DRENTILO-982178 format. One line per 8 residues: number of its first residue (from 1); their letters; for each residue x negated, y, z negated of C-alpha. Coordinates in Angstrom, 2 decimals. Layout:
# DRENTILO-982178
NUM> A> X/Y/Z ~ ...
//
This chain:
# DRENTILO-982178
1> XXXXXXXX> -2.23/3.87/-2.33 ~ -3.13/4.43/-6.01 ~ -6.32/2.31/-5.93 ~ -7.34/4.20/-2.78 ~ -6.87/7.59/-4.47 ~ -9.00/6.46/-7.39 ~ -11.84/5.55/-5.02 ~ -11.93/9.19/-3.90
9> XXXXXXXX> -12.45/10.29/-7.49 ~ -8.95/11.66/-7.99 ~ -8.21/11.60/-11.72 ~ -11.79/10.72/-12.67 ~ -12.30/14.10/-14.38 ~ -10.16/14.39/-17.51 ~ -10.21/18.20/-17.21 ~ -8.33/17.99/-13.89
17> XXXXXXXX> -5.51/15.96/-15.41 ~ -4.38/12.36/-15.81 ~ -5.07/9.82/-13.07 ~ -2.43/9.28/-10.35 ~ 0.55/7.21/-11.48 ~ 3.85/6.12/-9.97 ~ 6.91/5.35/-12.09 ~ 10.07/3.91/-10.57
25> XXXXXXXX> 13.01/5.22/-12.58 ~ 15.78/3.89/-10.33 ~ 15.91/1.35/-7.53 ~ 17.66/1.93/-4.24 ~ 18.49/0.05/-1.05 ~ 19.62/1.00/2.44 ~ 21.83/2.51/3.66 ~ 22.99/4.61/0.68
33> XXXXXXXX> 19.61/4.62/-1.08 ~ 19.78/6.26/-4.49 ~ 16.33/5.30/-5.73 ~ 14.16/7.64/-7.80 ~ 10.36/7.67/-8.05 ~ 8.16/9.92/-10.16 ~ 4.68/10.50/-8.72 ~ 2.11/12.20/-10.96
41> XXXXXXXX> -1.19/13.37/-9.48 ~ -3.67/16.00/-10.68 ~ -4.16/19.13/-8.58 ~ -7.70/18.88/-7.21 ~ -9.84/21.78/-6.09 ~ -11.84/19.45/-3.85 ~ -12.70/15.81/-3.35 ~ -16.11/15.19/-4.86
49> XXXXXXXX> -16.85/11.57/-3.92 ~ -17.32/10.25/-0.37 ~ -15.73/6.90/0.40 ~ -17.87/3.83/0.99 ~ -15.45/0.94/1.37 ~ -17.18/-1.79/3.34 ~ -17.25/-4.92/1.18 ~ -13.96/-6.82/1.46
57> XXXXXXXX> -14.88/-9.58/-1.00 ~ -12.87/-12.74/-1.61 ~ -9.21/-12.74/-2.61 ~ -8.92/-13.78/-6.25 ~ -5.29/-13.11/-7.19 ~ -1.90/-12.03/-5.87 ~ 0.74/-10.08/-7.76 ~ 4.21/-9.15/-6.60
65> XXXXXXXX> 7.67/-7.94/-7.49 ~ 11.05/-8.90/-6.08 ~ 13.80/-6.28/-6.51 ~ 17.48/-7.11/-6.17 ~ 20.28/-4.55/-6.35 ~ 23.92/-5.54/-6.84 ~ 23.43/-9.13/-5.71 ~ 23.15/-12.36/-7.75
73> XXXXXXXX> 19.85/-12.53/-9.70 ~ 19.26/-16.03/-8.38 ~ 18.48/-14.56/-4.95 ~ 15.45/-12.73/-6.35 ~ 14.24/-15.92/-8.02 ~ 14.55/-17.80/-4.73 ~ 12.45/-15.18/-2.93 ~ 9.76/-15.35/-5.60
81> XXXXXXXX> 9.68/-19.15/-5.54 ~ 9.35/-19.41/-1.76 ~ 6.63/-16.75/-1.51 ~ 4.61/-18.44/-4.26 ~ 5.05/-21.79/-2.55 ~ 3.19/-20.57/0.53 ~ 0.48/-18.64/-1.33 ~ -0.23/-21.47/-3.79
89> XXXXXXXX> -1.65/-23.47/-0.91 ~ -4.59/-21.04/-0.85 ~ -5.13/-19.88/-4.45 ~ -3.63/-20.69/-7.86 ~ -3.51/-17.21/-9.42 ~ -0.19/-15.99/-7.99 ~ 2.45/-14.17/-10.05 ~ 5.67/-12.80/-8.57
97> XXXXXXXX> 8.05/-11.11/-11.00 ~ 11.73/-10.31/-10.50 ~ 13.46/-7.00/-11.19 ~ 17.21/-7.54/-10.99 ~ 19.96/-4.95/-11.25 ~ 23.54/-6.19/-11.35 ~ 26.66/-4.28/-10.37 ~ 27.90/-4.27/-13.97
105> XXXXXXXX> 25.31/-1.89/-15.38 ~ 25.08/0.35/-12.34 ~ 22.55/2.71/-13.89 ~ 19.36/1.07/-12.66 ~ 20.02/1.07/-8.93 ~ 21.87/2.82/-6.13 ~ 25.29/1.92/-4.73 ~ 24.09/-0.33/-1.88
113> XXXXXXXX> 23.25/-4.02/-2.34 ~ 19.75/-4.99/-1.29 ~ 16.80/-7.33/-1.71 ~ 13.16/-6.33/-1.29 ~ 9.75/-7.75/-2.16 ~ 6.22/-6.37/-2.40 ~ 3.02/-8.42/-2.71 ~ -0.51/-7.16/-3.42
121> XXXXXXXX> -3.73/-9.16/-3.14 ~ -6.85/-8.14/-5.06 ~ -10.36/-9.22/-4.09 ~ -13.55/-9.72/-6.06 ~ -14.84/-6.33/-4.84 ~ -11.75/-4.42/-6.05 ~ -10.04/-4.19/-2.65 ~ -6.23/-4.19/-2.84
129> XXXXXXXX> -4.16/-5.21/0.21 ~ -0.37/-5.01/0.11 ~ 2.59/-6.14/2.20 ~ 6.28/-5.50/1.70 ~ 9.59/-6.19/3.38 ~ 13.31/-6.10/2.66 ~ 16.61/-7.36/3.93 ~ 18.03/-5.37/6.83
137> XXXXXXXX> 21.72/-4.88/6.09 ~ 22.51/-4.59/9.80 ~ 20.53/-7.61/11.04 ~ 20.11/-9.92/8.05 ~ 23.55/-9.63/6.47 ~ 26.15/-12.35/6.13 ~ 23.60/-15.08/5.48 ~ 21.59/-14.56/8.70
145> XXXXXXXX> 18.41/-14.52/6.59 ~ 18.14/-16.63/3.45 ~ 16.17/-15.45/0.39 ~ 13.71/-18.29/1.01 ~ 13.07/-16.94/4.51 ~ 12.40/-13.47/3.07 ~ 9.83/-14.89/0.65 ~ 8.02/-16.80/3.38
153> XXXXXXXX> 8.09/-13.71/5.61 ~ 6.39/-11.42/3.09 ~ 3.80/-14.07/2.19 ~ 2.99/-14.50/5.88 ~ 2.73/-10.72/6.27 ~ 0.25/-10.55/3.39 ~ -1.83/-13.40/4.82 ~ -1.87/-11.65/8.19
161> XXXXXXXX> -3.18/-8.44/6.57 ~ -5.90/-10.47/4.85 ~ -6.79/-12.23/8.10 ~ -7.41/-8.89/9.81 ~ -10.37/-8.42/7.46 ~ -9.92/-4.75/6.57 ~ -10.51/-3.19/3.16 ~ -7.01/-1.66/3.22
169> XXXXXXXX> -3.75/-2.78/4.75 ~ -2.40/-1.40/8.01 ~ 0.12/0.92/6.33 ~ -2.60/2.77/4.40 ~ -5.01/3.32/7.30 ~ -3.93/6.84/8.22 ~ -3.88/8.17/4.64 ~ -7.37/6.77/4.01
177> XXXXXXXX> -8.76/8.41/7.14 ~ -7.06/11.69/6.23 ~ -8.71/11.67/2.80 ~ -12.04/11.00/4.48 ~ -11.52/14.11/6.63 ~ -10.77/16.20/3.54 ~ -13.69/14.73/1.59 ~ -17.06/16.34/0.82
185> XXXXXXXX> -19.58/17.15/3.53 ~ -21.09/13.71/3.31 ~ -20.72/10.49/5.28 ~ -17.73/8.31/4.38 ~ -17.30/4.77/5.67 ~ -14.47/2.28/5.69 ~ -13.88/-1.15/7.19 ~ -10.54/-1.65/8.93
193> XXXXXXXX> -8.85/-4.49/10.72 ~ -6.76/-3.92/13.83 ~ -6.01/-0.22/14.27 ~ -2.29/0.48/14.52 ~ -0.89/2.82/17.15 ~ 0.06/5.24/14.38 ~ -3.58/5.30/13.20 ~ -4.88/5.97/16.72
201> XXXXXXXX> -2.54/8.95/17.12 ~ -3.56/10.17/13.65 ~ -7.24/10.18/14.65 ~ -6.42/12.49/17.54 ~ -4.48/14.82/15.26 ~ -7.32/14.89/12.71 ~ -9.68/15.97/15.49 ~ -7.37/18.87/16.38
209> XXXXXXXX> -6.63/19.94/12.80 ~ -9.98/19.45/11.05 ~ -12.43/19.11/13.98 ~ -13.60/15.81/12.46 ~ -14.61/12.99/14.76 ~ -14.89/9.39/13.65 ~ -17.61/7.03/14.77 ~ -16.15/3.60/15.49
217> XXXXXXXX> -18.46/0.59/15.33 ~ -17.17/-2.89/16.08 ~ -18.33/-5.80/13.93 ~ -18.21/-8.87/16.13 ~ -18.93/-11.28/13.27 ~ -15.87/-10.32/11.23 ~ -13.80/-8.93/14.13 ~ -13.31/-5.67/12.26
225> XXXXXXXX> -14.26/-2.05/12.91 ~ -16.22/0.30/10.67 ~ -15.14/3.94/10.89 ~ -17.41/6.68/9.59 ~ -17.19/10.46/9.59 ~ -18.66/13.58/8.03 ~ -16.10/15.18/5.74 ~ -14.96/18.76/6.25
233> XXXXXXXX> -15.51/19.74/2.59 ~ -11.98/21.09/2.36 ~ -11.23/23.14/-0.76 ~ -7.94/24.02/-2.36 ~ -8.26/27.78/-2.48 ~ -4.96/28.06/-4.40 ~ -6.58/26.48/-7.47 ~ -8.70/28.89/-9.49
241> XX> -12.31/27.97/-10.23 ~ -13.52/27.63/-13.82
//
C-alpha cells in the first residue's frame, strides 16, 4: 500500500508532513491477536497527482519476512528456505528474513502462537506486488500443514499475482480505485489483472458515492484490463488552506 500512496503524491510535499510509514511495534497471531502497528500519514487537503500506472515491467527482486510467535525459531527458517527454493528457479535476487519471537521474552508478540509470511516482488518499472498468508490455527494445527508447505504456498500465491499481469496485487485493487476517484479532475489509468468480486462491488459503490464511472478496456495481448476514470477532485474541507 505504501508504494501506491507515494504514486498519488502523498508525502511528496515536505510542508504537508513526512511520507507515509508503517512501523510494527508488536506482532500478533490469531485468535488472541495482540499486535500493534503505528501508521503515520500526512493530512492532505487534496490529491494533486493523477495515477498513470500502466507499465508492469520485469520482476527483478523479491523480498519477504517470516514472522513466528511463540513457536520454535526453526519453523520460520524452514518457511523461508522453502519459499526461496521455489522462487530461485526464476530469479536469483530473493531475500526472505525471519522475525522470531519466543515465549520467554513475551514482549514482542501477543499470547497466541502463530506463523505468517509476506513476500513482495519489485519490477524494473517500480511496481510492487505482494502476497501473504499464515497458519490457520483451526485448520492447519497439529502438524496438518508443515512450515515447508506454508513457504511453497506463499511463493505460489506471489507467482500467481505476477502471472495475472496487473500493476498491483488483488488485495490492493479497491484502495487504488478509491484513490483514483478522490484524485484531481484529470484522467487516471491503471492496469489490473483479474478483478476480484470485492473490487467489482467496490466499483458500484464508488459510482453511488462519488458519481465516478470507470472505463474498462481489455488488453487481449496481456490478458489484463486497463481501468481509467476522471477524478472527482475531492478536497478535505476540514484542513485549512495556506
